[in-house]
C-alpha positions in Angstrom: -17.4 95.6 -94.2 -20.9 96.8 -93.6 -23.3 95.5 -91.0 -25.5 94.1 -93.7 -22.6 92.1 -95.2 -21.7 90.8 -91.8 -25.3 89.8 -91.1 -25.6 88.0 -94.4 -22.3 86.2 -93.8 -23.4 85.0 -90.4 -26.8 83.9 -91.7 -25.1 81.7 -94.4 -22.5 80.2 -92.0 -24.2 78.9 -88.8 -20.9 77.5 -87.6 -19.3 80.9 -87.3 -22.4 82.3 -85.6 -22.4 79.4 -83.1 -18.7 80.0 -82.4 -19.2 83.7 -81.8 -22.0 82.9 -79.4 -20.0 80.4 -77.4 -16.7 82.3 -77.5 -17.3 84.4 -74.4 -18.7 81.7 -72.1 -16.1 79.2 -73.2 -13.3 81.7 -72.6 -14.7 82.4 -69.2 -15.0 78.7 -68.4 -11.4 78.0 -69.5 -9.9 80.9 -67.5 -11.9 80.5 -64.3 -12.4 76.7 -64.2 -9.8 74.8 -66.2 -6.9 77.2 -65.5 -7.8 77.3 -61.8 -7.9 73.5 -61.6 -4.6 73.3 -63.4 -3.0 75.7 -61.0 -4.4 73.8 -58.1 -2.9 70.6 -59.4 0.5 72.2 -59.9 0.5 73.8 -56.4 -0.3 70.5 -54.7 3.2 69.3 -55.8 5.0 72.3 -54.3 6.0 72.8 -50.6 6.5 75.4 -47.9 10.0 76.0 -46.5 9.7 75.3 -42.8 12.3 78.0 -41.9 11.4 80.9 -44.1 7.7 79.9 -44.5 8.1 80.8 -48.2 6.6 78.8 -51.2 9.1 76.5 -52.9 8.2 75.8 -56.5 10.0 72.5 -56.7 8.3 69.2 -57.5 7.7 67.0 -54.5 5.2 64.3 -53.4 5.4 65.2 -49.7 1.9 66.6 -49.6 0.4 63.6 -51.4 2.2 61.2 -49.0 0.9 63.2 -46.0 -2.7 63.2 -47.0 -2.6 59.5 -47.9 -0.5 58.4 -45.0 -2.0 60.2 -42.0 -5.1 58.8 -40.3 -6.6 62.3 -39.9 -7.1 62.8 -43.6 -8.6 59.3 -44.1 -11.0 59.9 -41.2 -12.1 63.3 -42.5 -12.4 61.9 -46.1 -14.7 59.1 -44.9 -16.8 61.5 -42.8 -17.2 63.8 -45.8 -18.2 60.9 -48.1 -20.7 59.7 -45.5 -22.3 63.1 -45.1 -22.4 63.6 -48.9 -24.0 60.2 -49.5 -26.5 60.6 -46.7 -27.5 64.1 -47.9 -27.9 62.8 -51.4 -30.0 59.8 -50.3 -32.3 61.9 -48.2 -32.8 64.5 -50.9 -33.5 61.8 -53.5 -35.9 60.0 -51.2 -37.9 63.3 -50.7 -37.6 64.4 -54.4 -39.1 61.2 -55.9 -42.6 61.3 -54.3 -42.7 65.1 -54.2 -41.7 65.5 -57.8 -44.3 62.8 -58.8 -47.0 64.7 -57.0 -46.1 68.0 -58.5 -45.9 66.7 -62.1 -48.7 64.1 -62.2 -51.2 64.7 -59.4 -51.3 68.3 -58.3 -53.5 70.8 -60.1 -51.9 73.4 -62.3 -52.3 76.1 -59.7 -50.9 73.9 -56.9 -48.0 72.9 -59.1 -47.0 76.5 -59.7 -47.3 77.2 -55.9 -45.1 74.2 -55.1 -42.5 75.2 -57.6 -42.4 78.7 -56.1 -42.2 77.2 -52.6 -39.2 75.2 -53.5 -37.5 78.0 -55.3 -38.0 80.5 -52.5 -35.2 79.1 -50.3 -32.8 79.8 -53.1 -33.6 83.5 -52.8 -32.3 83.5 -49.2 -28.7 83.7 -48.3 -26.9 80.4 -47.7 -25.5 81.8 -44.5 -29.0 82.8 -43.3 -30.3 79.3 -43.9 -27.4 77.7 -42.0 -27.8 80.1 -39.1 -31.6 79.4 -39.0 -30.8 75.7 -38.6 -28.4 76.5 -35.9 -31.2 78.2 -34.0 -33.5 75.2 -34.6 -31.0 72.7 -33.4 -29.6 74.7 -30.4 -30.5 73.9 -26.8 -33.9 75.4 -26.1 -34.6 75.8 -29.8 -37.7 74.7 -31.7 -36.6 71.1 -32.3 -35.6 70.8 -28.6 -39.0 72.1 -27.5 -41.0 70.0 -30.0 -39.0 66.9 -29.2 -39.5 67.5 -25.5 -43.3 67.0 -26.0 -42.7 63.4 -26.9 -39.7 62.7 -24.7 -37.1 63.5 -27.2 -34.6 66.3 -27.7 -32.7 68.2 -30.3 -29.8 66.2 -31.9 -27.7 69.3 -31.1 -24.6 70.2 -33.1 -22.6 67.4 -34.8 -22.8 64.9 -37.6 -26.6 64.7 -37.6 -26.9 68.5 -37.6 -24.6 68.7 -40.7 -26.7 66.1 -42.6 -30.0 67.7 -41.7 -28.9 71.3 -42.6 -27.2 70.4 -45.9 -30.1 68.1 -46.9 -32.4 71.1 -46.5 -30.1 73.6 -48.3 -29.5 71.4 -51.3 -33.1 69.9 -51.6 -34.3 72.4 -54.3 -31.3 71.4 -56.5 -32.6 67.8 -56.4 -36.4 68.3 -56.5 -36.4 70.6 -59.6 -34.5 68.2 -62.0 -36.6 65.3 -60.7 -39.8 67.3 -61.3 -38.7 68.2 -64.8 -38.0 64.5 -65.5 -41.4 63.5 -64.3 -43.0 66.1 -66.6 -41.3 64.5 -69.6 -43.0 61.1 -68.8 -46.1 60.9 -71.1 -49.3 60.3 -69.3 -50.2 57.8 -72.0 -47.6 55.4 -70.7 -49.2 55.4 -67.2 -52.6 54.9 -68.8 -51.3 52.0 -70.9 -49.7 50.3 -67.9 -52.9 50.6 -66.0 -54.9 49.2 -68.9 -52.6 46.2 -69.0 -53.3 45.5 -65.4 -50.0 46.7 -63.8 -50.2 47.8 -60.2 -49.1 51.3 -59.3 -45.9 50.0 -57.7 -45.0 47.9 -60.7 -45.8 50.8 -63.1 -43.6 53.1 -61.1 -40.7 50.7 -61.0 -40.7 49.5 -64.6 -42.1 52.4 -66.5 -41.7 55.7 -64.6 -38.5 55.2 -62.7 -36.2 54.4 -65.7 -37.4 57.6 -67.4 -36.8 59.6 -64.2 -33.3 58.3 -63.5 -31.5 61.0 -65.6 -33.2 63.7 -63.6 -32.4 61.9 -60.4 -28.8 61.5 -61.4 -28.6 65.2 -62.2 -30.0 66.2 -58.8 -27.6 63.7 -57.0 -24.6 65.3 -58.8 -25.6 68.7 -57.4 -26.2 67.5 -53.8 -23.2 65.2 -53.7 -20.7 67.6 -55.2 -22.0 70.7 -53.2 -21.8 68.7 -50.0 -18.3 67.5 -50.7 -17.0 71.0 -51.0 -18.9 72.7 -48.3 -17.3 74.0 -45.1 -19.5 76.8 -43.9 -22.3 74.6 -42.6 -19.8 72.5 -40.7 -18.4 75.6 -39.0 -21.9 76.6 -37.9 -23.6 73.4 -36.9 -20.9 70.7 -37.0 -19.5 71.0 -33.5 -16.1 69.4 -33.4 -16.6 67.6 -36.7 -14.5 68.6 -39.7 -14.9 67.9 -43.4 -12.5 68.3 -46.3 -13.6 71.8 -47.0 -12.6 72.8 -43.5 -9.1 71.4 -43.8 -8.7 73.2 -47.1 -9.8 76.5 -45.5 -7.6 76.0 -42.4 -4.4 75.2 -44.4 -5.0 77.8 -47.2 -3.5 80.6 -45.1 -0.4 78.8 -43.7 0.3 75.9 -46.1 -1.2 76.5 -49.6 0.4 73.4 -51.2 -1.1 71.1 -48.5 -4.5 72.8 -48.9 -4.3 72.2 -52.7 -3.4 68.6 -52.1 -6.4 68.2 -49.8 -8.7 69.9 -52.3 -7.7 67.2 -54.9 -9.5 64.6 -52.8 -13.1 65.8 -53.4 -12.2 66.5 -57.0 -11.0 62.9 -57.5 -14.0 61.5 -55.7 -16.4 63.6 -57.8 -14.7 62.5 -61.0 -15.0 58.9 -60.0 -18.7 59.5 -59.2 -19.2 61.0 -62.6 -17.4 58.2 -64.3 -19.6 55.6 -62.5 -22.8 57.6 -63.4 -21.6 57.9 -67.0 -21.3 54.1 -67.3 -24.9 53.8 -66.5 -25.8 55.9 -69.5 -27.9 58.3 -67.4 -25.9 61.4 -68.4 -26.6 60.7 -72.1 -30.3 61.2 -71.5 -30.1 64.5 -69.5 
């Protein structure tokens, strides 16, 4: 078969053309993501022999009973959920006004500069950003010095430091979808609401916000899921606090089935979160 015949066949059959285009990424997705999750699920129901320290591939619910029965895992799960929710709320609260200014108020040149400014942190290493916040939050750091001018001090390392650091790291992932959602809101709707006598707060709540919710949901999915699975920031600025990612990392070397069982917790939480979001219909408008 010649190249011309192949080309004509593909031009006449868009389904085949689409299938060939999607074959490579779908294969990669299935192998790297779906198969990995399936292996994780299976491993969670295995165990480690306490005498030989070897993996026993026999079905057991011991790991599930351990993570649901011990107070340690409940405490760490609640702490991880609290951090993820706070980080998401902080980023959404910042993204809503910043995105509106970028899309509807700023000049074209200022808009481009702001987009570049929010994209620039993504060019830096995750580890560099976390270590920079460790320097800011440490005793004698910039926050400690600035707070001392008004009688305050740095929050130091701990729960607050984790929230602040991760809110900064994931902020671009929330601002950019919200900014894109604002750009899709027609200016004519804002003008029409103003002509009908609606105050700015009422216009935002009844006209703009419903159209921006899909972008806000997309950003919240990024910040929530990335925070749920993070463990590096906690090691750097978390002090004695631990999150689920740390427990997975600690147990992955000595007790892989237990680590897999712990890893199922954020997966289940994120799936519940996506199911709740899907019921609102926001995902259908992304």
